[in-house]
Each structure stands twice: as structure tokens, then as C-alpha cells.
N, C-alpha and C positions, 0 to 999 in steps of 0.2 A: 504494500500500500504506500501511498505518498507519505503518510505519517511515519511509517517504519523507515523509509528511505531517508527522511529528514533526521530521524533519531540516529541512524547509523552514521550519517554525514557529521552530525554534531559530536558523536562519541569519538570519532577519529580526528576531526579538525580542532575541537575545543574540549578536551577531556576534563579541564578544570581540576587538575591534580589527581584525578583517578586514572586507573589503568583502562585503556580503551576496551580491552576484552571484558573486564568486569562491567563496564557501562553497557556494553552490548548485551550481556546476559540480563542485566536489569531492564534494559529497554525491551528485549525480547519477551520478558515476563510481563511487563506492563502492556505491551501490544497484545499478547495472548490473553491476559485478563480482560482487556477491553473488548476483545472479540468473543468473550465467554468461552474460551478454550483453556485447557490446562496443558502443561508440557510434562511429558513422561520422559525422564532421563534414564536410558537403559544402558547398563554396562554388561558386556558379555565376554567370556573368555576367548571366544573365536567369533569372527563375523557371522551374522545370520544371513541366510538366503532370503530371497524375496517372499517366498511362500511362508517361511517361518516368521518374518516380520509382519506379514499380513495377518497371520493367526494371532500373533502377540497383540497387534493393534486391535483386532476384533475383540479379543478377550479383555483387554484393558478398557476399551470403550464400554463394554457391557458391565464390567466391574464398577466403573466410576459413573456410568450413566450419561456420558457425554463424549464428544469427539476429542481425543487427545492428540496433541502433536508429539510425535516420537523423535527424540534425538538419540543416536546410538554411539557408543564408544567401546572400543575393544580394550579390555584390561586383562592380559594373560595371568595376572596374579590371582584372579578369581578361580583358576584351575578349571572349573566347569560351572555350568548353570548360568544364572544371570542375577543382576541386582537392578531393581526398578525404583526410582524415586519420583513421586508425584506430590508436589508441594512439600509438606513436612513429613509425609508418610513414606516409609521405605519398606519394600518387599525384598528381602535378601534370600534368594534361593541359590546362592553360590555355594560351590563345594567347599571353599575356604571357610565360609560362615558355618556351614553344617559340621565341618571337622572341628571348628572351635567350640561349638556347642557340645559335641561329643566329648571333647577333651575336658570341658568343665564338668560334665556329668561323671566322668571317670575319676577326676580329681576330687570330687566332692564326697 
């Protein structure tokens, strides 16, 4: 949108002491909020295929009851599975997280 383009231009040309990347994240969130959409930040151990992304998108949309904008990032330290953050809520289905839970149970 025109508004989004203007915000991006301002973040890069006049960051006012902030890091342009952080400003862009804030602007993206503001634009998404204004459009009544949420952003789902998805981290995966390996890149997902188009069909996997479509199934994930569909499942998250049903779970949250609205259309989400997915951003994906590959994070090999997750070992397997994925981690999803929507707003303040985090769904951590990564193998690293599950192993950590298991380790806590064994140590307790």
C-alpha cells in the first residue's frame, strides 16, 4: 500500500536513532494491525515446501480465526519441528524444546 511504502521510505531515510530493521518490523506490525491481520513468525529447522506452508497457513488461520501473514525463517538449531509466534503467544513444537522438557522431567 502507499502507506506501507511511505513507512518503509521513512525507516530507511530518517530512522531517528533507531535501527532501520527494527523500525521496519514495527511498521510492518502497525500496517498488519491496521489491516486487521496478524503476523505469524514461523521458525523451522529446514525450509518448508509450498504444500507444507499452505497446510500450516490453513491450520493457523483456523486456529486464530483470521487470515495471518506468515513470515518464515530457517533456524537449524531447532533440530526438527517448528516454532510459531503470533503476537505474544508462542507455539514451540521444536525438537530442541521437547528435548529440554524431557531433560527437566528426568532431572526433577
